[in-house]
C-alpha positions as CSV (number, residue, x, y, z in Angstrom):
1,X,2.4,-12.0,53.8
2,X,2.4,-8.4,52.5
3,X,5.4,-9.2,50.2
4,X,3.5,-12.1,48.6
5,X,0.4,-9.9,48.2
6,X,2.5,-7.2,46.6
7,X,4.2,-9.7,44.2
8,X,0.8,-11.1,43.2
9,X,-0.6,-7.6,42.7
10,X,2.5,-6.7,40.5
11,X,2.1,-9.9,38.5
12,X,-1.7,-9.2,37.9
13,X,-0.9,-5.6,36.9
14,X,1.8,-6.7,34.5
15,X,-0.4,-9.4,33.0
16,X,-3.3,-6.9,32.5
17,X,-0.9,-4.4,31.0
18,X,0.5,-6.9,28.5
19,X,-3.1,-8.2,27.7
20,X,-4.4,-4.7,27.0
21,X,-1.4,-4.0,24.7
22,X,-2.0,-7.2,22.8
23,X,-5.6,-6.5,22.3
24,X,-4.9,-3.0,21.0
25,X,-3.6,-4.6,17.8
26,X,-6.5,-5.2,15.4
27,X,-7.0,-6.4,11.9
28,X,-8.5,-3.9,9.4
29,X,-9.7,-4.5,5.9
30,X,-9.2,-2.3,2.8
31,X,-12.5,-0.6,1.9
32,X,-14.0,0.0,-1.5
33,X,-13.4,3.7,-1.3
34,X,-9.7,3.2,-1.7
35,X,-8.1,4.5,-4.9
36,X,-5.0,3.6,-6.8
37,X,-3.4,5.2,-9.9
38,X,-0.3,5.1,-12.0
39,X,0.7,8.2,-14.0
40,X,3.3,8.8,-16.7
41,X,4.2,10.7,-19.8
42,X,4.4,10.1,-23.5
43,X,5.5,11.9,-26.6
44,X,1.8,12.7,-27.2
45,X,0.4,13.5,-23.7
46,X,0.6,12.8,-20.0
47,X,-1.6,9.9,-19.0
48,X,-3.1,8.3,-15.9
49,X,-4.7,4.9,-15.2
50,X,-6.9,4.3,-12.1
51,X,-8.5,1.5,-10.1
52,X,-10.7,1.2,-7.0
53,X,-10.6,-2.6,-7.0
54,X,-8.0,-3.4,-4.4
55,X,-8.2,-5.9,-1.6
56,X,-6.0,-5.8,1.5
57,X,-5.5,-6.1,5.2
58,X,-3.6,-4.3,7.9
59,X,-2.7,-5.1,11.5
60,X,-2.7,-1.8,13.3
61,X,-2.3,-0.6,16.8
62,X,-4.5,2.5,17.3
63,X,-4.9,3.9,20.8
64,X,-6.5,7.2,22.0
65,X,-7.0,8.3,18.4
66,X,-3.4,7.9,17.5
67,X,-1.6,5.4,15.3
68,X,0.9,3.6,17.5
69,X,2.2,0.9,15.2
70,X,1.7,-0.7,11.8
71,X,2.5,-4.4,12.3
72,X,1.4,-5.8,8.9
73,X,-0.1,-4.4,5.7
74,X,-0.8,-6.2,2.4
75,X,-2.6,-4.8,-0.7
76,X,-3.4,-6.8,-3.8
77,X,-4.8,-5.2,-7.0
78,X,-6.1,-7.0,-10.0
79,X,-3.7,-5.7,-12.7
80,X,-6.5,-5.5,-15.3
81,X,-8.7,-3.4,-13.0
82,X,-6.3,-0.4,-13.7
83,X,-8.0,1.5,-16.5
84,X,-7.5,4.6,-18.6
85,X,-10.1,6.4,-20.7
86,X,-9.0,4.5,-23.8
87,X,-9.3,0.8,-24.3
88,X,-6.4,0.7,-26.8
89,X,-4.2,2.2,-24.1
90,X,-5.4,-0.4,-21.5
91,X,-4.6,-3.2,-23.9
92,X,-1.0,-1.9,-24.3
93,X,-0.7,-1.5,-20.6
94,X,-1.8,-5.1,-19.9
95,X,0.7,-6.4,-22.4
96,X,3.4,-4.4,-20.7
97,X,2.3,-5.7,-17.2
98,X,2.3,-9.2,-18.6
99,X,-1.2,-9.8,-17.2
100,X,-1.6,-13.1,-19.1
101,X,0.9,-14.5,-16.6
102,X,0.8,-12.0,-13.7
103,X,-2.8,-11.3,-12.7
104,X,-2.0,-9.2,-9.7
105,X,0.0,-6.2,-8.5
106,X,0.9,-6.7,-4.8
107,X,2.4,-4.7,-1.9
108,X,3.6,-6.4,1.3
109,X,5.0,-4.3,4.2
110,X,8.4,-5.3,5.6
111,X,8.7,-2.5,8.3
112,X,7.1,0.8,9.4
113,X,8.8,3.6,11.1
114,X,7.0,6.6,12.6
115,X,8.4,10.0,11.5
116,X,5.9,12.2,13.3
117,X,2.2,12.1,14.4
118,X,1.0,12.0,10.8
119,X,3.9,10.7,8.7
120,X,5.3,7.2,8.6
121,X,8.0,5.7,6.4
122,X,7.0,2.2,5.1
123,X,9.5,-0.2,3.6
124,X,7.8,-2.9,1.5
125,X,7.9,-5.1,-1.5
126,X,6.0,-4.2,-4.7
127,X,5.4,-7.1,-7.1
128,X,4.6,-5.9,-10.6
129,X,4.7,-7.9,-13.8
130,X,6.1,-10.8,-11.8
131,X,9.1,-8.9,-10.5
132,X,9.5,-7.9,-6.8
133,X,11.3,-4.8,-5.6
134,X,11.7,-3.2,-2.2
135,X,10.9,0.5,-1.9
136,X,10.6,3.0,0.9
137,X,7.4,5.1,0.9
138,X,6.6,8.1,3.0
139,X,2.9,8.1,3.8
140,X,0.5,10.5,5.4
141,X,-1.7,8.8,8.0
142,X,-5.0,9.9,9.4
143,X,-6.8,8.0,12.1
144,X,-10.5,7.9,11.2
145,X,-13.7,6.9,13.1
146,X,-13.6,3.6,11.2
147,X,-9.8,2.9,11.2
148,X,-6.9,4.5,9.2
149,X,-6.4,6.4,6.0
150,X,-3.0,6.1,4.3
151,X,-1.9,8.4,1.4
152,X,1.3,8.3,-0.5
153,X,3.2,8.1,-3.8
154,X,6.1,6.1,-5.2
155,X,8.4,6.9,-8.2
156,X,9.3,3.8,-10.1
157,X,10.4,3.0,-13.7
158,X,9.4,0.4,-16.2
159,X,12.9,-1.2,-16.1
160,X,12.7,-1.6,-12.3
161,X,10.2,-4.3,-13.0
162,X,11.6,-5.8,-16.2
163,X,9.1,-4.0,-18.4
164,X,9.7,-2.2,-21.7
165,X,8.3,1.3,-22.1
166,X,5.2,0.9,-24.3
167,X,5.0,2.3,-27.8
168,X,2.2,2.9,-30.2
169,X,1.7,4.0,-33.9
170,X,4.8,2.0,-35.1
171,X,7.0,3.6,-32.4
172,X,6.1,7.2,-33.1
173,X,4.4,7.5,-29.7
174,X,6.6,6.5,-26.8
175,X,6.0,6.5,-23.1
176,X,8.5,8.0,-20.7
177,X,10.5,5.6,-18.5
178,X,9.3,7.2,-15.1
179,X,6.0,6.3,-13.5
180,X,4.3,7.6,-10.3
181,X,2.2,5.3,-8.3
182,X,-0.4,7.1,-6.1
183,X,-2.7,5.6,-3.4
184,X,-5.3,6.7,-1.0
185,X,-6.1,3.7,1.2
186,X,-8.8,3.3,3.8
187,X,-8.5,0.5,6.3
188,X,-11.6,-0.2,8.4
189,X,-12.6,-2.6,11.1
């Protein structure tokens, strides 16, 4: 009789342990305080374009104030929400991004690996101008009262995504080939 009781107790404990682990994973939504930017150079000056209009979700496992796992993460940004201080520059950027056919810039997580308590290496697919490419990104993570903050950067090039470097003034102003994507994302319950 004691053996059956112990087996039943072990089964219940195991079930509760699995259940509590499964419920620790929760869905979080990207909030409107998140920021995105892309920066580059040109023969005239350095430039940066910014947006705060992203949408996204993440499935995270946060326990005891620590990030345990990142199971899923998707961010979509309306390409024409990225803006500079000059409308003429925005127009050239949207032509380069082919926004007439590709309305969104998108990121989808493939895997996440914990480096230390505040650093994770994410592998995911960026889709820009209709071309998808996988990148590794080192991100700084901070567990907040509402959820999680992720900050990071990626170095890309125009040619990575089948785009030509924009020019202006009959080619006298040329952008550099290298770009830096920066993000500061807040995922909240």
